[in-house]
N, C-alpha and C positions, 0 to 999 in steps of 0.2 A: 696586274689583276689580283685582287685578293679573293681567293676561292675557298669555300667550305665544302668538304665532301662529308656527307653524313652516312656513316656505315663503313666498316673496315673488313668487309668480306672480300672475296676475290675480285668482284667488279669494282668496288670502291678503291681497293689498293691499285688495281690496274689504272683506274682513272687518275688517282693521286700521283702515281709515278709519271704517267704521260703528261699530265698538266704541269708538274714540277719541271720536267724536261723542257717544256715549252716556255718556261719562264714565270709561271704563276706562283704566287705566294699561297701555299696551301695549308689549311688546317683540317685535320681529319677528326671527326667526332665518332666515337664508338661506345654504345651503351654497355657492352660486355667488357670484361677485363682482359680479354684475349682477342687476337685477330683471327680472321678466317670465316666468320659468319656461320653458314650452314655446312661448311667444309673445314673442320677444325680438329685440332688435337684434343684428345681426352686421355685421362690416365686411369689405370686400374692397378692398385697396389704398387704405384711408382713406375709402371710400365707404360710407355707412350703408345697409345692406340689412336683410333680415329672415331669420330662420331658416325662415320659411314665409310665403308671401304669403297674406294673409287677406282674406276678403270679409265685411263686416258687412251687415245688412239693416235696413230701417226698423223692423222689429218688435222689435229688440234694445233694449227700453225700459230695462232695468236698466243695461246698459253705457252707453247714451247719457245716462241720468240721472246716473250716477256721474261721467262725464266733465264734465258741467255743474257738478256740486257741486265739482269740483276746479279749476274755472276754465277748462276747455278748451271751446272752442266747436266742437261737431261740424261746424258749417257751414264752419269754417275748415280743419279737418284731414281732412275726409271729403268726397269728391265724390259727390253724390247723383245717381243715374241710375235711370230706370225699369228694371225687370227686363227684360233683353235676353239671350236665349239663342240668337240667330241665329248661324249658322256663316258661314264666309267665302263660301260660295256662296249665302247669303241664306236658306237653309232654317232654319226654326225659329220661335220665338215671341218677340214683343216686347209687353210690357204698356204700354198708352198712359198718359201722365201725366195727372194731374188728374181722373181719373174715380174714383168711389167703388167699392169692392169690393162684390159680385162682378162689377159691370158691366165693370170694366176687364179682368178675366180673360175674360169672355165675348167682348168685342171682340178681345182678343188671339188667342183661339182662332179666331174667325171670319176673321181676317186673316192667320193663320199661313201661311207659304209651305212647300211641300214636303209638305203634308197634303191628302188628298182630303176631300170633304165627309163621307164615311163615317168617316174618321179623326177629324174634328172633332166629329161627333155622338157618337162613342164616348167622347170625353173629356168632353163636356158631360154626358152621361148618367152617367158614372162619378163626376164631381165632384158632381153633384146627389145621387147616392146616398150619397157620403161625408158630405155636409152634412146630409142627413136623419137619418143615423145618429149625428149629433153628433160626427163625426170620431173615432169609436171603432171598434175592430175586435177580433177574436179575438187575444188576446195572443200566440198562436203563429203568427200570420200574418206572412209576409214582405212586403216591398214588391212583389215579383213576384206574390205571391198576390193582393194588392189590385188589381193592374193587369192581371190575366190577360185581362180583356175589352177592353183597350185595343189599338189597332192597333200593329203593330211600329214604325211611323214615330214615333208619339207616345211610345212607350217609349224609343226611341233618342234622340230630339231633345229630350225634355222630362224624363221621369221619371228616366232614368239620370243625366243631369247634375245634376239637383236632389238626387237621393238621395246621390250620391257626394260632392257638395260639402257637404251638410248633415251627413251621417252618416259620411262617409269609409268607407263599407261598400257593396259592390256590391248591387244591388237584390234579387238572389236570396238574399242572406244577411241583408239589413237588416231591422230591426224596423218592421213596418207601424204599430204604435202610436205610436212616436216620430216617424215620418215624417208621420203625419197631424196630430200636434200642431204640428209645424213649419209644415205647409201651412195649418192653421187660423189660426195667428197671422199668417203672412206674406200669404196670398192671400185670406183671408176675414175678416180682422180690421179694424184701423183703416186709413183711407186712407194710402197710402204704405208700408204694412207690408212689401210685397214689393220696395220700392226697394233697389237695390244701393248700398251705402255703401263707396266705394273709398278706402283710405287714401292721403292725399297726403304723409304723413310716415312715418317708420319706426315699428315697433311700440313702441319705447321712448318716443318722443315722443307716441305716441297716448294713453297713459295712465300707465304705470309711473313715468316721470320726474316727472310732476306729482303723483302719489300720494306718492312719496318726499319731494318738497319740502313738500307739505302736512303729512305726518306729522312731518317734522323740525321744522317750524314749531310744531307742537303739543307738542313735547317727547317724541315717541315715539322709542324706541331702535331703530335699525336695525342689526342685526349681520350684515353681509355677509361671505361667506367663512367662516361659522361652521356647522360640521356638528354636529347634535345626536347625541350617542352613545346616549343612552337616557333613558327616563322612569321615574319611580318615584312611587308614592303617598306622600303625607305627611299628617300630621295637618291636616285641614281643607283639603287641596289636593294639590299635586303638586310634584315637583322635576324640573328639567331639568339634568342633569349637576351636581347639588348645589344649584342655585339654586331658591328657593321661588317658586311661583306659585299663585294661587287656582284658575285654570282654564287649559286649554290647547286650542288649535284646531290640528289637523293639516291644514295646507293644502299638503300635499306631493303628490307623485305617488302613485299607488296602491301601487306596489312599495315606496316609501320609507315610506309610512304603515304598510304591513304589517310592515316591519322594526321600527318603533318600537312597534307595538301587539301584537306577537306574544305577549309574556309577560303582557300585561294583558287583552287581549280576543282570544283565539285564534280564535274564530268570525268576528269582524269581519276579522281579518287574513287568514283563509282566503278570505273573500269578495273582499277587495281583490286578493289574489294570484291568484285564479282568473280575473280579467279578461284576455282576450286583447287584444293591442294591434296597431294597424295603422299602417304608416309613411305619411308624406307627403313627397314630394320636390319641391324647387323648383330649377329650372335658370335661372340668369341668363346671358343672352347679349348680346353687344355687336354693333354694326353692324346692328341691326334697322331695317328701313324704317319700322316703326310702323304703327299703325292709323289711317288718314287719315279714315275715316268712322265715324260712330256713337260708341259708348262706348269708353273706353280698355281695355275688356275684351272678349275674343272667345271664344266657345265653340268647342271643337275636337272632332273625332270621335276618341274614344279607342278603342283596341282592341289587339290583339296587336301588339307592337313599336311602338305609337303610344300612349305612356303619358299624355300631357298632356290634361287636360280643358279647361283655360283658359289664355289668354295675356294678360298685362297689359302695356300700353304705358307703361313707366316714364318715358319722356320727357314724355309728356302729363301723367302723374300727379304726377311728382316732379321733373321737370327733369333726369333722368339721361340724358344725350345718347345717342340711338340704342340704348337698352337696353330689353330685354324680359325678363319673368319668366314661365316656363312652370310651371304647377302640376300635379303628378302625384299625385293622391290614390290611396291603396291600391296604391302601386307596390311591385314585388317584386324589383327588380334593384339592383345596386350603382351607385355614382356614375358610374363610367366608362361602363358600358353605358347607364345612364339618359341621360347627356349625349349619347351618340351617337344614341340613339333619338329624342330630342327634336330634334336637329339635322336628322335625316331627316324627321321629322314636320313641322317648320317649312317645309322645302323642298317637301314634297308637298302640304300643305294651304294654306299661305299664299304659296308661291312665294318664300320668303325663303332666300337662299343667301349663302354667304360670312360666316356668323355666327361669332363668336369666343366661346368659353366664358369666363365671368368667375368664376362660383362655382356649385357644385352642392351643395345641402344636402339630406341625407336624414335627417329626424327619425324614427328607427326606431320609437319608441313614441309617435307623435304623438297618437293618440286610442285609446280603447277600441273594440273591434269591437262595434257597436251591433246586436246580433242579437235575434231574437224571444225573449221569455221571459227575457231577461237579468236576473239578480239583482245589482244594484249595492250596494256597501256603504252602510250607513245613516249618517246624520249623527251619531247618538249612538253613541259608541264605548264609553264607560264614564261613570259619574257624574263630571261636571266635565271630561270629555274629549270634544270634538266633532271632526268632520272636515268639510272642505269641499273642493270641487274639481269639475271638470267630470265626474269619474268617480263622484262621490257620488250617491246616490239622488236623482232629480229628473226632471222632465218633459222636459228638453232633452238633446240629444246633446252630444258633446264639442266645444263651441264656446266662443268668448269670452263669449257671453251665458250659456251654462250655467255657466261659471266664476264670472262676476260674480253671478249669481243665488244660487249656492250660498254664496259668501262672505257676501253680505248676509243670507241666511237663517240662517247660523251665528251671525252677530253678533246677530241678533234673538233667537235661541234662548238666548243667554247672559243675557238680561235677566230 
């Protein structure tokens, strides 16, 4: 089978690797001159950084499995830490290591600081109710609806940070169904599923570089800097700008997929185009004192004019001297304003002053808005034409794991 994969983000690379392993002759088209899509390496004065600081978790089995297949040791490139959502003042929850779920969560709740016993009991009762219901809910329910019985402190210090980091959507807008799926896998699945996996390397070195090297060694054709102008049906297959292929996988963004599929599958294109998208901002600052205790990640109190939910200590993680990265999910301001707000937030919440901006990246269409009842475009576009990506129909939100799972599923569907 001669297969074209259009797009070399994490979904496209996962699909290309799996299809090549299954015996397909694969050609990968990528309009950019680098791999990774919306999770890629960027540089600032020669320093390798990311277009957005990512958190993986232990439940990301598809991503971790793909890394191992490509010869990447997750233990070498990811720092594993128990889930820790404590703030600078010590309030919040930390899941203990080496305990099986859900015992680890129960201990974390019992020992959480900043919550009354009434707060803790409300969370235990609510979590037990979710588990009894099989982590299912009314598809129209938001995360705020699911958590209406929880104390405000629990919502502020646990639910909101988890929701915005996993779904990049505020809890009053976010899908309860998808949120429960993530909670089930992370907090109630295998031991270590909720562990934070913090990258010690840039996003390119985390997977795309190794995928490209592996594909090249298998004889796969990688065409970087090549934009596909259009698709056309042909006898027994398809043509891409005149070149014949048996099958095609659209591993593009939703909007680019809609452009390519418009004349072939207008209903599918409409569904892809209907997705709303939400930005993520990352602010890199120099002269940061660093996080001396605990994990190299600290939760922050986000709110009006305080846009960051997390700060990463990049000196501890990557050896970038006195540098920190502040992640601002669902941010709504421009780069200059975002940088100024983060500088003020760092001073107010961490006591960090005299910081110097290095780089601010705002990925304007970082993820789709994961709202209740959302209809995502299907994997099947037309006979012999499939789609994959974190926006394609599936159980996970727009995450690296969602992308990897979608790419692997598309490759399996080709067989």
